[in-house]
C-alpha positions in Angstrom: -20.3 -148.6 59.2 -20.7 -148.4 63.0 -18.8 -145.1 63.1 -21.2 -143.7 60.5 -24.2 -145.0 62.4 -23.0 -143.4 65.7 -22.2 -140.1 63.9 -25.7 -140.0 62.3 -27.7 -141.2 65.2 -26.6 -139.0 68.1 -27.4 -135.6 66.5 -30.9 -136.6 65.5 -32.2 -135.8 69.0 -32.3 -132.8 71.3 -31.0 -133.5 74.8 -32.1 -132.0 78.1 -29.3 -132.0 80.7 -27.9 -129.9 83.6 -24.5 -131.7 83.6 -22.4 -134.1 81.7 -23.7 -137.1 83.6 -27.3 -136.3 82.5 -26.1 -135.8 78.9 -24.5 -139.3 79.1 -27.8 -140.7 80.2 -29.6 -139.2 77.1 -26.8 -140.4 74.8 -27.0 -143.9 76.3 -30.7 -144.0 75.7 -30.3 -142.9 72.1 -27.6 -145.4 71.4 -29.5 -148.3 73.1 -32.7 -147.5 71.1 -30.7 -147.4 67.9 -29.4 -150.9 68.7 -25.8 -149.7 69.0 -24.0 -151.7 71.7 -21.7 -149.8 74.0 -19.9 -149.8 77.4 -19.9 -146.7 79.6 -17.1 -145.1 81.6 -14.4 -147.5 80.4 -11.1 -147.2 82.2 -8.5 -147.7 79.6 -5.4 -146.7 81.7 -4.3 -144.4 84.4 -5.0 -141.3 82.3 -7.7 -142.5 80.0 -11.4 -143.1 80.8 -13.7 -143.3 77.7 -17.2 -141.9 78.2 -18.5 -144.6 75.8 -16.8 -147.4 74.0 -18.5 -148.9 70.9 -17.0 -152.0 69.3 -14.6 -152.2 67.4 -12.6 -149.6 69.4 -14.8 -146.5 68.7 -14.5 -144.0 71.6 -17.3 -141.4 72.2 -16.2 -138.5 74.3 -18.8 -135.9 75.4 -17.9 -132.3 76.3 -20.2 -129.6 77.7 -17.4 -127.4 79.0 -13.9 -126.5 77.9 -12.2 -125.4 74.7 -11.7 -127.1 71.4 -8.0 -127.3 72.0 -8.5 -129.0 75.4 -10.9 -131.5 73.8 -8.6 -132.2 70.9 -5.7 -132.8 73.2 -7.7 -135.4 75.0 -9.0 -137.2 72.0 -5.6 -137.1 70.3 -4.3 -139.1 73.3 -7.1 -141.6 72.8 -6.5 -141.8 69.0 -2.8 -142.6 69.7 -3.8 -145.8 71.5 -3.5 -149.0 69.5 -6.9 -150.3 70.8 -8.8 -147.2 69.5 -10.0 -147.3 65.9 -11.9 -144.0 65.8 -13.1 -141.1 68.0 -16.4 -139.3 68.1 -16.3 -136.0 70.0 -19.8 -135.0 71.0 -20.2 -131.4 72.3 -22.8 -128.8 73.1 -20.2 -126.1 72.7 -20.3 -123.5 69.9 -16.9 -124.8 68.5 -18.6 -128.1 67.7 -20.2 -126.4 64.7 -18.0 -123.4 64.1 -15.0 -124.6 62.2 -14.0 -127.7 64.1 -12.7 -129.4 61.0 -10.7 -132.4 62.2 -11.1 -135.5 60.1 -8.2 -137.6 61.5 -5.8 -137.8 64.4 -3.0 -140.3 64.4 -4.4 -141.7 61.2 -7.7 -142.6 62.7 -11.1 -141.1 61.8 -12.5 -138.4 64.0 -16.1 -137.1 63.9 -17.1 -133.9 65.8 -20.8 -133.7 66.5 -22.6 -130.7 67.8 -25.7 -131.5 69.9 -28.7 -129.3 70.8 -30.6 -129.2 74.0 -34.1 -130.2 75.1 -35.7 -133.6 74.9 -34.4 -136.1 77.4 
């Protein structure tokens, strides 16, 4: 239910940003206005820092640079963690809508969401 809400809420808006920090600000505003509780920049270990953590264990990772394979490597590491129940990969990259068909990693649901630019 919460995973679905996150996956449906974030792409409803267009985002204005010059860097990943500004994108995070817009995403935080959207999540807060939707009533979705979250924590930002959660340090989960020496190699893992979640951009957003939504209860119960849903990680949101935002990417404005890099390749699909780089992003999948990172979120696969997150999905392998016992405290993670699902991962939402949010991107502005072309690969976010062009065949990025990953439904699960390590038996946990994955949603890949392509965002567009321009309103925050």
